[in-house]
N, C-alpha and C positions, 0 to 999 in steps of 0.2 A: 339840381341834384336833390335839394331839400324837398321840392315838390314831388319828385319821383319817389323818394323814401316815404313821404307822407302818404302817397297813394297806396304804396305797398302795405304800409302799416294799417291804414284805414280799411283798405280792401280785405286785409287778412283778419282784422279783429271785428270790425263793425258787422260785416256780413255773417261771420260765424256766430257772434252773440245774438244778432237779430234772428237768425235761423233757429238757434237754440231756444229763444224765447217763444217763437211761433210753435215749435215742436212741443214744448212744455205746456203752452196754453191749450193746444189741441189734446194733449194727454189728460190735462185736468178737466177739460170740457167733455171728454169721452173716457170716463173712468174705467170702462170695461177693457180697455186696451192694456193698461199698466200691468194687471195680473198676468196677462199672456206673456208680456215681455219678461216679467220677473220670474215666471215659471221656467221660461227658456234659459234665463240666466242661472237659475238654481241647478238646472240639468247640466250646464257646462261648468259652473263654478263650485258646485257642492252645496253644503248646508247653510251657507250664509255667513260663515265665520271669516272668510277672506276679507281683508281690508279694502281692496280695490279691484276693479276690473282692469286687467292689463291689456296692452296693445295686442299681444298675441291671442287674447281671448276673443277679440272683436270679429275675427273671421268665422268663428263658431256660433255667432249670434245672428242668423239671417233675419229673424223677425224684428230685431232692433234696427236693422238697416232698412227694412221695409217701412220703426219709429221714422218736366214736362217737355224769249221762247213762248210756249203756250202752257199755262198751268191751269188745269181744270178749265174754267170758262174765261180766264183772264189772259189778255195779250200783254206781255211784258216787252216793251220795245228795247232794241239794242241801246246800250248805255243808259238804260232807265234805272231809276233808283227804287228799291223796294224797302219800305219801312214796315216794321211790325212790332207789336208789343210782346216781348219774349215771355212775360208772365202769362199772357193770354193763351199761349200754346199749351201750357200745363192745365188750363181750365176748359179746354175744348170738349164739349159734350159728345162730339162725333168720335173722339178718341177715348175718352174716359167716361165710364158709367158713373153718374152722379159726381161730377168732377170737384165740387166744393165740399164733399163729405170727406172726413178724415178716415181713410180706409187703408191701413198698413198692408193688408192682405193683397191689395192690387199689385204690389211690387214683389210678391213671393212666387216661387215655383209651386205649382199645384201639389206636389208630393212632399212639401215641407223641407226640400233640400236647401243647401246653403246658397246656391246660385240664384240670382234674381233672373227669372225666366224672361229672356228676350228683351230685357230692359236696359237701355244704354243712355246714361245722362250726358255722354260726351257728344252725342249727335252724329257719331261716325256710322252707325247702322241705320237708324231712323230717328226722327225728331218728334218725341212726344212731350218733351219739356227740355228747357235749356238753362238750368240753374247756373252753369259755368260758361255759357257761350258755346260755341262749336267751331270745329275746323281748326285752322292754324292760328286763330285768334282766341282760342279757348284760354280760360284763366290759368296762368302758370301755377297758381296755388291750389288747383283742383284736388290733388291727392292729399295735401296737407289739410285742406278744409274739410274733406270727408273724414279723414282720420280724427281730427279734433272734435267734430260733431259727434261721431260714434263714441269716442272716448268719454267726452263730457256727459253725453246722454246716458251711456251705460253706467257710469259711476253715480250720477244723480239718481237714477232709478234703483241701483243696487243698494244704496244706503238709505234712501228716503221714499216714502209713499207720498205722492202729491195729490191733494184734494182741493176742490173748489171751496172758497170761503162761503160759509152758509149765508144765503140771502144775496149773494153777489155773483151773478151769472158771468161766466167768462165771455168778454166781448171781443169778437174777432174782427172788428172794424179796422180798416187800414188807414195809414197816413204816410204820405210820401216824404221821405227825408233822403239821406244818401242811399238808403235802401227802403223798401216798403216795410214800415214798422207798425207795431200795434198802436192804434189810436189811444187806447187806455192800457197802460202796462199791466202785465199779468200780476194778479194777487192770488196767492194760494196758501193753503195750510200745508206745511211740510212736516211730516211725521217720521221720526227716526225709526228705521226697521230694527227690530230686536232679534 
């Protein structure tokens, strides 16, 4: 029971904090993205006097959400095992144009609508990436994980402008731990928005 509780706790906190660190690192490394998100937030939240972004606001912030037999030429024998790297699915250049680039727009509907056009992270329609697994073994914390990420990200960007430390380029090198973490943790200048 202790191990099970530990897995739930680690799976729910480590994955969320690691993902948030990667998002913030990419936003710091690509500073042209933050103003787009902040402009969208001002359109929804007003002049910037609100203390926080609330859960009910998140659905109005599509760009923030946009902040992976015989199969082809392979014979998979009966009772055969297929192993794959889930992370590599989200980096496939045949599926994604410039897959390693931080492009929030790739997850947006062309007309700027709220829905993410044809994109499904659950793997029930198509598999372009699998951040939460897929099918009946999908992560039970999927909904809560997405909610937490959107909520934390929205509030971090609502209150602060994030910038790279001068002379210190953001390093996106990876290191495998419980999840894939940043080899060198993010260092950023955080400026309070007035």
